Each structure stands twice: as structure tokens, then as C-alpha cells.
C-alpha positions as CSV (number, residue, x, y, z in Angstrom):
1,M,-47.7,53.4,-3.8
2,Q,-49.5,56.2,-3.3
3,T,-47.6,59.8,-2.5
4,K,-48.1,63.3,-2.0
5,A,-45.8,64.3,-5.0
6,S,-44.4,63.0,-7.8
7,L,-41.2,63.1,-6.5
8,I,-39.1,63.4,-3.2
9,A,-36.0,65.5,-2.3
10,I,-33.7,65.5,0.6
11,V,-31.7,68.3,0.8
12,G,-29.7,70.1,3.9
13,P,-26.2,71.4,4.8
14,T,-23.1,69.2,3.8
15,A,-22.3,66.3,6.1
16,V,-26.1,66.0,7.6
17,G,-26.3,62.9,6.3
18,K,-28.6,63.3,3.3
19,S,-27.4,60.6,1.1
20,E,-27.6,57.8,3.8
21,V,-31.1,59.0,4.7
22,A,-32.2,58.9,0.6
23,Q,-31.0,55.7,0.5
24,Y,-33.3,54.3,3.2
25,I,-36.2,55.9,1.4
26,A,-35.6,54.6,-1.7
27,E,-35.0,51.3,-0.4
28,K,-38.4,51.2,1.6
29,T,-40.0,52.7,-1.6
30,S,-38.3,50.8,-4.4
31,G,-37.1,54.2,-5.8
32,E,-33.9,55.0,-7.2
33,I,-31.6,58.2,-6.1
34,V,-30.6,60.8,-8.6
35,S,-27.9,63.0,-7.3
36,I,-28.4,66.8,-7.5
37,D,-24.9,67.6,-6.8
38,A,-22.9,70.3,-9.2
39,F,-19.6,68.4,-8.4
40,Q,-20.4,64.5,-8.2
41,I,-20.8,64.6,-11.7
42,Y,-17.3,64.8,-12.2
43,R,-15.5,61.1,-12.4
44,G,-12.5,60.9,-10.4
45,M,-13.8,63.5,-7.7
46,E,-14.8,60.8,-5.3
47,I,-13.6,61.6,-1.8
48,G,-13.6,65.2,-2.0
49,T,-17.0,65.5,-2.9
50,A,-18.5,62.8,-0.5
51,K,-19.7,60.7,-3.2
52,V,-21.1,57.2,-1.9
53,P,-18.6,55.1,-2.7
54,L,-20.0,52.1,-5.4
55,A,-19.7,49.7,-2.7
56,K,-22.1,51.1,-0.4
57,R,-24.9,52.2,-2.9
58,R,-27.6,50.0,-1.9
59,V,-29.9,51.3,-4.5
60,K,-29.0,52.3,-8.1
61,H,-27.8,56.0,-8.6
62,Y,-28.0,58.1,-11.3
63,L,-26.2,61.5,-12.3
64,L,-22.7,60.6,-10.8
65,D,-19.6,60.3,-13.0
66,I,-20.9,61.6,-15.8
67,A,-18.5,64.1,-17.0
68,S,-14.6,64.5,-16.9
69,P,-13.4,67.5,-14.6
70,L,-11.7,68.9,-17.7
71,E,-15.2,69.4,-19.6
72,E,-17.3,72.2,-19.6
73,Y,-20.6,71.2,-17.8
74,S,-23.6,73.6,-17.6
75,V,-26.5,73.4,-15.0
76,A,-28.6,73.5,-18.6
77,R,-27.0,70.4,-19.6
78,F,-27.7,69.0,-16.3
79,Q,-31.1,70.1,-16.3
80,R,-31.9,68.1,-19.7
81,E,-29.8,64.8,-18.1
82,A,-31.6,64.9,-14.7
83,R,-35.4,65.6,-16.5
84,S,-34.8,62.6,-18.7
85,T,-33.9,60.2,-15.9
86,I,-36.5,61.4,-13.9
87,D,-39.1,61.0,-16.6
88,S,-37.9,57.4,-17.5
89,L,-38.3,56.5,-13.5
90,L,-41.7,58.1,-13.8
91,E,-42.8,56.1,-16.5
92,K,-41.7,52.7,-14.8
93,D,-43.7,53.7,-11.4
94,T,-40.5,54.4,-9.8
95,L,-40.0,57.3,-7.2
96,P,-37.2,59.4,-8.1
97,V,-35.5,60.3,-4.7
98,L,-33.8,63.4,-5.4
99,V,-30.8,64.1,-3.0
100,G,-27.8,67.0,-3.0
101,G,-26.6,70.1,-1.7
102,S,-26.6,72.3,-4.9
103,G,-29.6,74.7,-4.4
104,L,-29.6,75.8,-8.4
105,Y,-29.0,72.2,-9.9
106,L,-32.4,71.5,-7.7
107,D,-34.2,74.4,-8.6
108,A,-33.0,74.0,-12.5
109,V,-34.6,70.4,-12.4
110,I,-38.1,70.9,-10.4
111,D,-39.1,74.2,-11.6
112,E,-39.3,75.8,-15.0
113,M,-36.0,77.7,-15.7
114,D,-34.7,78.1,-19.0
115,F,-31.4,78.3,-20.0
116,P,-28.9,79.7,-23.0
117,K,-29.0,76.7,-25.9
118,G,-26.0,78.4,-27.3
119,E,-22.4,76.6,-27.6
120,T,-20.9,75.1,-24.0
121,K,-17.5,76.9,-25.5
122,S,-18.2,79.8,-27.7
123,P,-15.0,81.8,-28.8
124,T,-16.2,84.6,-26.5
125,R,-16.2,82.5,-23.6
126,Q,-12.6,80.7,-24.6
127,K,-11.4,84.3,-25.0
128,Y,-12.2,85.2,-21.4
129,E,-11.0,82.2,-19.6
130,D,-7.5,82.3,-21.4
131,M,-7.5,85.9,-20.2
132,L,-8.2,84.4,-16.6
133,R,-5.7,81.7,-16.7
134,R,-3.0,84.4,-17.4
135,S,-4.1,86.4,-15.0
136,V,-3.9,83.3,-12.5
137,E,-0.6,82.5,-13.5
138,A,0.9,86.0,-13.2
139,N,-0.4,86.1,-9.9
140,A,0.6,82.7,-8.9
141,E,4.0,83.6,-10.1
142,S,4.2,87.0,-8.4
143,A,2.8,85.3,-5.0
144,A,5.4,82.3,-4.8
145,E,8.4,84.5,-5.5
146,N,7.4,86.4,-2.5
147,A,6.8,83.4,-0.4
148,R,10.2,82.1,-1.4
149,K,11.7,85.6,-0.3
150,K,10.1,85.4,3.0
151,K,11.2,81.5,3.5
152,E,7.7,80.5,3.9
153,I,5.5,77.9,3.3
154,K,2.3,79.1,4.5
155,I,-0.9,81.0,2.9
156,A,0.8,84.4,2.9
157,E,-2.1,87.0,1.8
158,D,-0.6,87.6,-1.7
159,A,-0.1,83.9,-2.0
160,K,-3.5,82.7,-0.9
161,E,-5.0,85.5,-2.8
162,A,-3.3,84.7,-6.1
163,R,-6.4,82.9,-7.9
164,E,-8.8,85.3,-6.0
165,K,-7.0,88.3,-7.7
166,A,-7.3,86.9,-11.2
167,A,-11.1,86.3,-10.6
168,E,-11.2,89.9,-9.2
169,E,-9.9,91.5,-12.1
170,L,-12.3,89.9,-14.2
171,H,-15.4,90.7,-12.3
172,Q,-14.1,94.2,-12.6
173,L,-14.0,94.0,-16.1
174,L,-17.4,92.7,-16.0
175,F,-18.5,95.9,-13.8
176,E,-17.0,98.5,-16.3
177,K,-19.2,96.9,-19.1
178,D,-22.2,96.2,-16.9
179,P,-22.7,97.2,-13.4
180,E,-25.8,96.0,-12.8
181,A,-24.8,92.2,-13.6
182,A,-21.7,92.9,-11.7
183,N,-23.4,93.6,-8.5
184,L,-25.5,90.2,-8.9
185,I,-22.6,87.8,-9.2
186,D,-19.7,87.0,-6.2
187,P,-16.2,88.5,-7.5
188,H,-15.2,85.1,-6.8
189,N,-17.8,83.6,-9.2
190,V,-15.6,83.0,-11.9
191,K,-18.1,80.8,-14.1
192,R,-20.8,83.5,-14.0
193,T,-18.7,86.3,-14.4
194,I,-17.4,85.0,-17.7
195,R,-20.9,83.6,-18.7
196,A,-22.1,87.5,-18.2
197,L,-19.4,88.9,-20.3
198,E,-20.0,86.2,-23.1
199,M,-23.7,87.5,-22.9
200,I,-22.5,91.2,-23.4
201,E,-21.1,90.2,-26.5
202,E,-24.3,88.6,-27.6
203,G,-26.4,91.4,-26.9
204,R,-28.2,90.0,-24.1
205,S,-28.7,91.0,-20.2
206,Y,-27.4,88.6,-17.6
207,S,-29.6,90.8,-14.9
208,A,-32.5,90.5,-17.0
209,Q,-32.4,86.7,-17.0
210,H,-31.5,86.6,-13.3
211,A,-34.6,88.5,-12.7
212,G,-36.6,86.0,-14.8
213,L,-35.5,83.0,-12.9
214,K,-36.9,84.5,-9.8
215,T,-40.6,83.4,-11.5
216,R,-41.0,80.1,-9.8
217,K,-43.3,77.7,-11.9
218,P,-42.8,74.0,-10.9
219,H,-42.0,71.6,-13.6
220,Y,-42.4,68.5,-11.1
221,D,-44.7,68.1,-7.9
222,T,-42.1,67.5,-5.5
223,A,-42.3,67.2,-1.7
224,I,-39.0,68.8,-0.3
225,Y,-37.4,67.7,2.9
226,A,-34.6,69.9,4.8
227,L,-32.4,68.1,7.6
228,T,-31.0,70.3,9.9
229,L,-28.8,69.9,12.9
230,P,-27.8,72.7,15.8
231,R,-25.1,74.9,14.3
232,E,-22.2,73.4,16.6
233,E,-23.4,69.7,16.2
234,L,-23.0,70.7,12.4
235,Y,-19.8,72.2,12.5
236,E,-18.3,69.1,14.6
237,K,-20.1,66.8,12.0
238,I,-18.4,68.9,9.1
239,N,-15.0,69.2,10.8
240,A,-14.7,65.6,11.5
241,R,-15.6,64.7,7.7
242,V,-12.8,66.7,6.5
243,D,-10.2,64.9,8.9
244,A,-11.8,61.6,7.4
245,M,-11.5,62.5,3.8
246,F,-7.5,63.3,4.1
247,A,-7.4,59.8,6.0
248,E,-8.9,58.0,3.4
249,G,-6.3,59.3,0.7
250,F,-7.8,62.8,-0.4
251,L,-4.7,64.1,-1.1
252,D,-3.4,61.1,-3.2
253,E,-6.9,61.7,-5.1
254,V,-6.0,65.3,-5.7
255,K,-2.3,64.5,-7.2
256,R,-4.1,62.0,-9.6
257,L,-6.6,64.6,-10.7
258,I,-3.6,67.1,-11.2
259,E,-1.6,64.6,-13.4
260,E,-5.0,64.4,-15.6
261,G,-5.2,68.3,-15.9
262,L,-7.4,69.1,-12.9
263,K,-5.5,72.6,-13.3
264,D,-7.1,73.2,-16.6
265,S,-10.7,73.1,-15.5
266,L,-12.1,76.5,-14.2
267,T,-15.0,74.7,-12.9
268,A,-13.8,71.4,-11.0
269,Q,-10.7,73.0,-9.3
270,Q,-12.7,75.5,-7.2
271,A,-14.8,72.7,-5.6
272,I,-14.1,72.8,-1.9
273,G,-11.3,71.0,-0.6
274,Y,-9.8,70.7,-4.3
275,K,-8.8,74.3,-4.5
276,E,-7.1,73.9,-0.7
277,A,-5.2,70.8,-1.7
278,L,-3.6,72.8,-4.9
279,A,-2.6,75.8,-2.7
280,F,-1.0,72.9,-0.9
281,F,0.9,71.1,-3.5
282,D,1.6,74.7,-5.3
283,G,3.5,75.4,-1.8
284,F,1.0,78.1,-0.8
285,C,0.4,76.7,2.5
286,S,0.8,73.9,5.0
287,L,-1.3,70.8,5.1
288,E,-3.0,71.8,8.4
289,E,-3.5,75.5,6.8
290,A,-5.2,73.6,3.6
291,K,-7.0,71.2,6.5
292,D,-8.5,74.4,8.5
293,E,-9.3,76.4,5.0
294,M,-11.1,73.4,3.8
295,K,-13.0,73.0,7.3
296,K,-13.8,77.1,7.2
297,R,-15.1,76.8,3.5
298,S,-17.2,73.7,4.1
299,R,-18.9,75.8,7.0
300,H,-19.3,78.6,5.0
301,Y,-21.1,76.5,2.2
302,A,-23.3,75.0,4.9
303,K,-24.5,78.7,5.9
304,R,-25.2,79.4,2.3
305,Q,-27.0,75.9,1.9
306,L,-29.4,76.9,5.0
307,S,-29.9,80.1,3.5
308,W,-31.3,78.9,0.2
309,I,-33.6,76.7,1.8
310,K,-35.1,79.2,4.0
311,R,-35.3,81.5,0.9
312,D,-36.9,78.9,-0.9
313,G,-39.5,78.0,1.8
314,R,-40.9,75.0,0.3
315,A,-39.1,72.5,2.7
316,T,-40.5,70.7,5.6
317,Y,-37.3,70.9,8.2
318,L,-36.4,67.8,10.2
319,D,-34.0,68.1,12.8
320,V,-32.0,65.0,12.5
321,S,-30.4,65.0,16.4
322,N,-29.9,61.9,18.3
323,Q,-32.0,59.9,15.7
324,T,-30.5,57.2,13.1
325,F,-30.6,57.7,9.2
326,E,-33.3,54.9,9.2
327,E,-35.8,56.4,12.0
328,I,-35.1,59.7,9.9
329,A,-36.3,58.3,6.5
330,E,-39.4,56.5,8.3
331,K,-40.5,60.2,9.7
332,I,-40.0,61.5,6.2
333,L,-42.1,58.6,4.6
334,S,-44.8,58.6,7.2
335,E,-45.5,62.4,5.7
336,F,-44.9,61.7,2.4
337,L,-46.7,58.5,1.8
338,I,-50.5,58.6,1.5
């Protein structure tokens, strides 16, 4: 089989149909799928991450269920494991079909990007994570007390932002230590804030590293295809997907993960849906409010995914309206195959 690139990547906003199109492409090329998703790596996070169920995987999938939600998992580790998988597939002339919506994870795999090789859990990082947890607990306790006084079970502003306040406090600490780095990081991106603080104590600059990541040099020759839909149609699909997740038992999944220690994971609990379900179980909101918030965050995430695709500039766009997944796959292959 001759192709225009070594591998193919199917990207696009959440709920657009990437996984199904990727499966058809893999079937038609005797290829295998490599997931490029920041949360589908976690075992037990099935419904909320829209992971393809085992019974519906028609081809072999890699990089799903490779980590516990309780362990620290870095993009650097993902880069190593994904490249090892891809190299193995290429050695046996099997086409790697990359699929997922996490732009940084895709870039880390297909482009030359260097990451720190230090300890995943250094004493410095543990210090800031402990600081964050204490702040979260204090804010949550205050928020819950306010909600009880009002005799409300809804997302009151103080309750809704219990975790966000703790993140903002940590971000403010970063701003005091390194304003340039703080300006590059969203105040609610706890993982990056902690990493930037850790780097300060290591005598390194997050902002300098960030500038270096903008220089792109391909590691693999990759053909990237972006699936798109008109915004209103996409939003309808996103809303329908969230409703389907709850119908399929999403709350039971979160309840089990809580019993296994989900609240101790700073990364996994931030995944869209899980954060809202935790707020529901903590009494900060009603079930309908949790669903609405999950839909809203999913729509915002879709906007960010589309912005990343546009900014990257390498993708070939395909509007997938009124087409079957198989038809879309055929169109991609007609362009990808020589």
C-alpha cells in the first residue's frame, strides 16, 4: 500500500465522529488505531471520555486504558509510549491511524518536542499539590456551609467555584513569582500552574520552554484530516451525546471512581463531565445543572479544538454533514492513498 505520508491523523471537535471514521480507515487499510486523547488513557473512565467500548472495537486500538486515574501521567510519558507503538507498527508495514481531540498530545507525538525528564512526582510538585488540596478543602467546606444556610442544592456561585478558587490562588502565587509564565497559563489549568512553579524552584523558565515549543519540526510525515460540522449541528450532537452518557450509566461510573479515589487525582477529576458529576455528588448542584454544565463545557472544548486545528494550519478539512462515516473514510482514503 502506497500512501502520501507515513501515518494518518483524524482530528476534529468532540462528538463529530472521529473514532468511527478512524475505524473504517483502519479496516480498509489493514491499519491499527493509536488513540491521541489525554483522558482515554485512564482505566475506568469509559463513558465520560466517549471511549469506544471494547465490544465495538473492530480493529486493534492502542493507548487506551494504560494508566490508573490515580497516577500522574505526563505528556512526556505519552510521547514515549505513543512513538514506541507507532514505530512498531511502521516496522511491520501497518498503517498507524491516529485519532483524538487532544491537540498537545498529537503535537507531542508527530512533532519534535522535548519535555523534562525529571521525576513525575518530585517533592516540589508534591508540596504544591498538597497546598492546592488544602485550599480546595477549605473553599469547598465554606461553599457547602453557605449552600446549607440557603437551603439550596444548586450551583451557587460560591459553591460552584470552590475548586476554581483554589486554582486561582495557586495561579496568583505563580504570578507573584513569574508574571511572564502566569500570563501564558489559564488560571484554572492546575497541572501547568504547578509545573511552572516546580520549574521555578528548579531554576528553569516555563516561558522559555513555551517559546521553544512553537518551533515545529516534524518527527513523522503525517497527513492530518479534520472533520467538521456546522456549529448548530455540532452542538446538537454534543448535547445528545451528554444525554446518552447519563442514560448509559455515567453516574454509576463516577460513583465507582469516587470509591476508588477519584477525588485524589488532580488531573483525572478535571475531565469534562467528571468534574460536574463530582459537584452533583457533593451537593453543589442538581442533576440537571450538572448535565447543563457538562454540555456547556463540552461546547467550549469543541471551540478550543477547532481553534487549535485552525492555528496548526496543516489539516485538510472535511464537512461531514449528511454523509455516513464510511463515505467520509472513503473520501479521506481517496486523497491519502497514492
